[in-house]
C-alpha positions in Angstrom: -32.3 -6.7 20.3 -32.5 -10.2 18.8 -34.4 -10.9 15.6 -36.1 -14.0 14.5 -35.7 -13.9 10.8 -33.4 -12.1 8.4 -34.6 -12.4 4.8 -32.1 -11.7 2.0 -33.4 -10.8 -1.4 -31.7 -9.8 -4.7 -31.7 -6.1 -5.6 -34.5 -5.1 -8.0 -35.5 -1.8 -9.6 -38.0 -1.0 -6.9 -35.2 -1.0 -4.4 -33.3 1.9 -6.0 -35.0 4.6 -4.0 -34.0 2.9 -0.7 -30.5 1.6 -1.5 -28.6 4.3 0.4 -30.8 4.0 3.6 -28.0 1.7 5.1 -25.4 4.5 4.7 -25.5 5.6 8.3 -22.8 6.8 10.6 -20.4 4.4 12.2 -18.0 4.7 15.1 -14.3 5.1 14.8 -12.9 3.6 18.0 -9.3 2.9 16.9 -7.2 1.6 14.0 -5.5 -1.6 12.9 -1.7 -1.2 12.7 -0.3 -3.7 10.2 3.2 -5.1 10.1 4.9 -7.3 7.5 7.6 -9.6 8.6 9.1 -12.4 6.4 6.2 -12.1 4.0 3.5 -12.5 6.6 1.1 -9.8 7.7 0.2 -9.3 11.3 -1.5 -6.4 13.1 -2.2 -4.8 16.4 -5.1 -2.7 17.5 -4.6 0.9 18.6 -7.7 2.2 20.5 -8.4 5.9 20.5 -9.2 7.8 23.7 -12.3 9.2 22.2 -14.8 7.6 19.8 -15.7 9.7 16.8 -18.3 9.0 14.0 -18.1 9.2 10.3 -20.3 8.4 7.3 -19.5 7.6 3.7 -21.2 9.7 1.0 -24.3 8.2 -0.6 -23.5 6.1 -3.7 -24.8 7.2 -7.1 -24.2 4.3 -9.4 -25.9 2.9 -12.5 -28.1 0.7 -10.2 -29.8 -1.1 -13.1 -26.4 -2.7 -14.0 -26.7 -4.8 -10.8 -30.0 -6.3 -11.7 -30.0 -9.9 -13.2 -26.3 -9.5 -14.0 -24.0 -12.6 -13.7 -20.9 -10.4 -13.0 -22.3 -8.2 -10.2 -25.0 -8.3 -7.7 -26.6 -6.6 -4.7 -28.4 -8.4 -2.0 -30.6 -6.7 0.6 -31.4 -7.8 4.1 -34.9 -7.3 5.5 -36.3 -7.9 9.0 -40.1 -8.0 9.2 -40.2 -6.3 5.8 -37.9 -3.5 6.8 -34.8 -2.9 4.7 -31.8 -3.1 7.2 -28.7 -4.1 5.2 -26.9 -4.6 1.9 -23.9 -6.2 0.3 -22.7 -5.2 -3.2 -20.6 -7.6 -5.1 -18.7 -7.9 -8.4 -16.6 -10.6 -10.1 -13.1 -9.1 -10.0 -10.4 -9.7 -12.7 -8.5 -12.0 -10.3 -11.4 -14.5 -10.0 -12.4 -13.2 -6.6 -15.7 -11.8 -5.5 -15.0 -8.2 -4.6 -17.2 -6.7 -1.9 -17.8 -3.2 -3.0 -19.9 -2.4 0.0 -21.4 -4.0 3.0 -23.6 -1.8 5.3 -26.2 -2.4 8.0 -28.5 0.2 9.5 -27.1 1.5 12.8 -29.9 0.1 15.0 -29.7 -3.4 13.5 -25.9 -3.8 13.9 -24.5 -6.6 16.1 -27.5 -8.8 15.4 -26.2 -11.1 12.7 -27.3 -9.1 9.6 -23.7 -8.6 8.4 -22.9 -12.3 9.0 -26.0 -13.3 6.9 -25.0 -10.9 4.1 -21.4 -12.1 4.1 -22.6 -15.7 3.9 -24.8 -14.7 0.9 -21.6 -13.3 -0.7 -19.8 -16.5 -0.2 -22.7 -18.5 -1.7 -22.7 -16.2 -4.7 -19.0 -16.4 -5.2 -18.9 -20.2 -4.9 -21.8 -20.6 -7.3 -19.9 -18.4 -9.8 -16.8 -20.6 -9.5 -14.7 -17.8 -7.9 -11.6 -18.4 -5.8 -12.5 -16.3 -2.8 -13.7 -13.0 -1.5 -11.8 -9.7 -1.3 -12.4 -6.2 -0.1 -10.6 -3.1 1.1 -11.1 -1.2 4.3 -9.5 1.8 5.9 -7.2 1.2 8.9 -9.3 3.5 11.1 -12.4 1.4 10.6 -11.5 -1.0 13.4 -14.9 -2.4 13.9 -15.2 -3.4 10.3 -11.8 -5.0 10.4 -12.8 -7.0 13.4 -15.9 -8.2 11.5 -13.9 -9.3 8.5 -11.5 -11.2 10.7 -14.5 -13.0 12.3 -15.7 -14.0 8.8 -12.4 -15.7 8.2 -10.7 -13.0 6.1 -6.9 -12.5 6.2 -5.0 -9.3 5.7 -3.3 -9.6 2.4 -1.8 -6.2 1.7 -1.6 -2.6 2.7 -1.5 0.6 0.6 -0.1 3.7 2.3 -0.8 6.1 -0.6 -4.4 5.4 -1.7 -5.8 7.9 0.8 -2.8 10.2 0.9 -5.3 13.2 0.5 -7.1 12.2 3.7 -5.2 13.1 6.9 -7.5 10.7 8.9 -6.7 7.6 7.0 -3.2 6.3 7.2 -3.5 3.0 5.3 -5.9 1.0 3.1 -6.1 -2.6 4.1 -6.8 -5.4 1.6 -8.6 -8.4 3.1 -9.0 -11.9 1.5 -10.8 -15.1 2.1 -9.6 -17.8 -0.2 -11.8 -20.8 -0.7 
């Protein structure tokens, strides 16, 4: 499926009822195995024998806080008027644009929607005078990690305790793109 036009619009009050539509299942095909040597992160992929699927819980946030706010924003992607993706951003304390969430509806993945949303985040961060973009991902979300690498992000850190309660997540990975 190839699409002609992806339209990105700022989040508005009328979008609150649809915001969680993009929260659909995603495949877990393997994990990223990080390694730190001489202060430099590297990684290898470990593919699983069997693909499983997972889904994050729906977000319940004070959505009005993201509307016309210079310190946080949500941008929505539409194709032919249909809501297909979102990216949620905040200005972080370290002068980075922190991506709280990026999600694309399952049937619209692999068609450039995420790339367009990521570019919108870069534009937002640059116009705000921020130093780059950051986000965190779980090591078992290999497809997301591959996407972040394609967008020019670098692995900047690993936390082995953040998800200690979850036996399926070994590490939290911290990704950065410095401008």
